[in-house]
Kinemage of the C-alpha trace (Angstrom):
@kinemage 1
@onewidth
@group {chain A} dominant
@subgroup {mainchain}
@vectorlist {calphas} color= white
{ca met a 1} P 0.000 0.000 0.000
{ca lys a 2} L 2.825 2.433 0.864
{ca ser a 3} L 4.405 1.679 -2.515
{ca leu a 4} L 1.157 2.540 -4.283
{ca ile a 5} L 0.859 5.873 -2.414
{ca leu a 6} L 4.510 6.698 -3.131
{ca leu a 7} L 4.084 5.811 -6.824
{ca ser a 8} L 0.927 7.961 -7.030
{ca phe a 9} L 2.744 10.885 -5.404
{ca ile a 10} L 5.668 10.606 -7.855
{ca leu a 11} L 3.271 10.487 -10.822
{ca leu a 12} L 1.439 13.517 -9.485
{ca leu a 13} L 4.686 15.464 -9.125
{ca ser a 14} L 5.779 14.553 -12.628
{ca gln a 15} L 2.582 16.118 -13.976
{ca cys a 16} L 3.266 19.408 -12.101
{ca arg a 17} L 5.979 21.011 -14.151
{ca thr a 18} L 6.765 24.622 -14.796
{ca asp a 19} L 6.605 25.831 -18.361
{ca gln a 20} L 10.055 27.269 -19.005
{ca gly a 21} L 8.822 28.759 -22.283
{ca asp a 22} L 7.036 31.591 -20.437
{ca thr a 23} L 10.253 33.213 -19.163
{ca lys a 24} L 11.044 36.381 -21.082
{ca tyr a 25} L 14.501 37.778 -21.620
{ca tyr a 26} L 14.689 41.515 -22.233
{ca glu a 27} L 17.749 43.092 -23.842
{ca tyr a 28} L 17.843 46.881 -23.852
{ca ser a 29} L 20.743 49.031 -24.923
{ca ile a 30} L 21.626 52.679 -25.392
{ca lys a 31} L 24.114 53.482 -28.147
{ca asn a 32} L 25.973 56.744 -28.554
{ca lys a 33} L 26.286 57.713 -32.221
{ca ser a 34} L 26.256 61.469 -31.506
{ca asn a 35} L 29.974 62.079 -32.201
{ca ser a 36} L 30.280 63.336 -28.590
{ca lys a 37} L 30.862 61.855 -25.160
{ca ile a 38} L 27.530 61.782 -23.365
{ca asp a 39} L 26.468 61.624 -19.756
{ca leu a 40} L 23.016 60.358 -18.830
{ca ile a 41} L 21.984 61.945 -15.554
{ca pro a 42} L 18.855 60.782 -13.732
{ca tyr a 43} L 16.553 62.914 -11.616
{ca phe a 44} L 14.785 61.073 -8.803
{ca asn a 45} L 11.684 62.740 -7.359
{ca gly a 46} L 12.613 65.834 -9.380
{ca gln a 47} L 16.129 66.087 -7.885
{ca val a 48} L 19.295 65.601 -9.955
{ca asn a 49} L 21.467 62.649 -8.885
{ca tyr a 50} L 25.011 62.915 -10.259
{ca asn a 51} L 26.051 59.790 -8.316
{ca ser a 52} L 23.915 57.669 -10.659
{ca lys a 53} L 25.290 59.278 -13.840
{ca ile a 54} L 26.048 56.922 -16.732
{ca ser a 55} L 28.739 57.974 -19.213
{ca ile a 56} L 28.990 56.616 -22.739
{ca val a 57} L 31.960 57.391 -24.955
{ca gln a 58} L 31.566 58.252 -28.613
{ca asp a 59} L 30.456 55.145 -30.549
{ca gly a 60} L 30.031 53.302 -27.245
{ca ser a 61} L 27.026 51.610 -25.746
{ca ile a 62} L 25.636 50.211 -22.534
{ca ala a 63} L 23.387 47.209 -22.185
{ca leu a 64} L 20.765 46.072 -19.710
{ca lys a 65} L 19.512 42.520 -19.613
{ca lys a 66} L 16.687 41.277 -17.470
{ca glu a 67} L 15.017 37.928 -17.071
{ca val a 68} L 11.358 38.059 -16.086
{ca asp a 69} L 9.284 35.061 -15.070
{ca pro a 70} L 5.497 34.860 -15.162
{ca pro a 71} L 3.298 36.211 -13.697
{ca tyr a 72} L 5.608 39.242 -13.318
{ca asn a 73} L 6.499 39.576 -17.003
{ca asp a 74} L 5.012 43.025 -17.397
{ca gly a 75} L 7.929 44.217 -19.469
{ca leu a 76} L 10.912 46.438 -19.098
{ca leu a 77} L 11.217 50.188 -19.364
{ca met a 78} L 14.180 51.967 -20.955
{ca ser a 79} L 14.379 54.024 -17.772
{ca ser a 80} L 15.324 50.818 -15.901
{ca phe a 81} L 18.958 51.694 -16.605
{ca phe a 82} L 18.787 54.203 -13.743
{ca val a 83} L 16.386 52.785 -11.193
{ca thr a 84} L 17.483 50.884 -8.094
{ca pro a 85} L 15.264 49.658 -5.255
{ca thr a 86} L 16.254 52.674 -3.128
{ca ser a 87} L 16.600 55.405 -5.761
{ca gly a 88} L 13.080 56.821 -5.672
{ca ile a 89} L 10.852 57.696 -8.611
{ca leu a 90} L 12.704 58.526 -11.818
{ca thr a 91} L 11.167 61.750 -13.146
{ca his a 92} L 13.712 63.081 -15.668
{ca val a 93} L 16.746 61.962 -17.649
{ca glu a 94} L 19.252 64.600 -18.735
{ca val a 95} L 21.484 63.858 -21.731
{ca val a 96} L 24.648 66.005 -21.627
{ca phe a 97} L 26.880 66.214 -24.718
{ca asp a 98} L 30.592 66.941 -24.080
{ca asn a 99} L 29.573 68.928 -20.990
{ca ser a 100} L 28.439 71.773 -23.278
{ca lys a 101} L 24.903 70.969 -24.525
{ca arg a 102} L 21.986 69.150 -23.005
{ca val a 103} L 18.428 67.954 -23.373
{ca ile a 104} L 16.186 66.882 -20.502
{ca tyr a 105} L 13.519 64.251 -21.021
{ca gln a 106} L 10.596 64.107 -18.617
{ca asp a 107} L 8.421 61.126 -17.793
{ca cys a 108} L 5.154 60.808 -19.695
{ca thr a 109} L 2.277 62.147 -17.604
{ca glu a 110} L -1.085 63.774 -18.283
{ca ser a 111} L 0.605 67.177 -18.292
{ca asn a 112} L 3.617 65.989 -20.332
{ca gln a 113} L 2.353 64.010 -23.293
{ca cys a 114} L 5.683 62.571 -24.428
{ca phe a 115} L 3.891 60.158 -26.735
{ca asn a 116} L 4.325 62.701 -29.533
{ca gln a 117} L 8.028 63.209 -28.700
{ca pro a 118} L 9.763 60.411 -30.621
{ca arg a 119} L 13.213 61.102 -29.109
{ca asn a 120} L 12.030 61.091 -25.476
{ca ile a 121} L 13.622 58.086 -23.761
{ca tyr a 122} L 10.369 57.620 -21.794
{ca asn a 123} L 8.332 57.267 -24.984
{ca pro a 124} L 6.481 53.922 -24.875
{ca ile a 125} L 8.000 52.932 -28.235
{ca tyr a 126} L 11.196 52.182 -26.272
{ca asn a 127} L 9.442 49.914 -23.759
{ca asn a 128} L 8.115 46.399 -23.366
{ca glu a 129} L 9.673 44.837 -26.452
{ca leu a 130} L 12.075 41.950 -25.911
{ca lys a 131} L 14.941 43.776 -27.603
{ca val a 132} L 15.198 47.571 -27.886
{ca thr a 133} L 18.091 49.837 -28.827
{ca tyr a 134} L 17.870 53.561 -28.160
{ca ile a 135} L 20.389 55.411 -30.343
{ca ile a 136} L 21.571 58.905 -29.458
{ca thr a 137} L 22.298 60.579 -32.796
{ca pro a 138} L 24.103 63.647 -34.204
{ca glu a 139} L 20.639 65.186 -34.640
{ca asp a 140} L 20.096 64.863 -30.892
{ca tyr a 141} L 23.293 66.832 -30.367
{ca gln a 142} L 22.173 69.487 -32.879
{ca asn a 143} L 18.790 69.825 -31.163
{ca ala a 144} L 20.271 70.027 -27.644
{ca ile a 145} L 20.418 73.379 -25.867
{ca ser a 146} L 23.754 75.033 -25.107
{ca cys a 147} L 24.684 75.238 -21.432
{ca gly a 148} L 26.664 78.425 -22.065
{ca gly a 149} L 29.803 76.648 -20.904
{ca asn a 150} L 29.912 73.967 -18.251
{ca cys a 151} L 26.657 71.971 -17.869
{ca tyr a 152} L 27.426 70.821 -14.308
């Protein structure tokens, strides 16, 4: 009788398997094709945080990979490059070119409809796909605003 119970338990366990095909692997990257060194500076809760700055040399890139298992596979945001569990709410990302020009992107909200801003790093077109590359271009440099010297 014990053998029959043990055999039934083993058969039951063999039927309970996890479907490994549901795990999603996200690969996001930011490439610098602007012909300038860039610094990506996050603002948490509206306050600049230079300690979390990410620098990318000319023709360089950074990559972020994340594995997400169901039921938590709600996607990945490009802004995940900056967020840590203790950093706060990411509200802005400043892109600084050679410490002389900059552009600041703000999170999409009801008052800031970034959906019609194709270069905004928060734009949903850069989110939730399995593989996304955000490329900072020479046009981004041209459209950036001069700092009048040192941006920091």
